[in-house]
N, C-alpha and C positions, 0 to 999 in steps of 0.2 A: 572499521567495518564498512563494507559497501552496502548500498541500498538493498540489494538482493538478499544478502545475509540478514540484514536488519529486519526486513519485512518477513522473511521466513521465520526468524526467531520470534517476532511479535505474534505472528499468526499461530505458530505452534504453542506459544504461551497461553493462547485463548482456546486451545483444543480444536483448532480449525485447520483445514488443509488449504493449500493454494488453489486447488480446484474449486472448493466451496467459496473461497474469497473471490475468485474470478466470477462466479455466478452472482454473488451478492453485489459486486462492483457493477456488473452489467445491469442488474435490476435497478440499482441506485441511479445510474447514469443513463438508463434507457438505451443502452448500446449492447452489442454482442461482444462479450468477453469470454474467451476460452482460456483454459489452463495454459495452452501454448502461447496465446497472444500476451497474457500477463507475464509469463516467464520470459518471453522475448523482450518485453519492455524492461523487465528487471535486469536481464543480462546486458542490454544496451544502455541501461541507466537512463531511459528516456520517458519515465513517468512524468506526466504533467503535474503541476501543483494541485490542480483540481482533483486528479486521480489520487494523489497522495493524501489530500484532505479527506476524501471519501473513504479511502482505505483506513485511515486513522479513526474515522467515525465508526466504521464497521467493527473495528477491533476495540472500540471504546477507549481511544486515546485522543489526544489533542496535539495538533502541531503548533508550536510556538516559535516566534522570532524573538530572540533574546539580544538585547543591546549589549554588545561586548565592550563598549566604551564606558559604560557606567559601572563603577565599582560595586 
């Protein structure tokens, strides 16, 4: 599953639209985010780690790095 579909699925599971997510993302980062700019980043798979962390926070999720070498 690509990042666009994952974010859309997680957003939908929280009863939120991508438009509302873009508004909340902009408010959290003190930047202008529109639906189109968010969608463009999702299509290009060019979200920054900071943006991904804020999106996770907005949707009440946590990003984790899991050590794949530890059984």
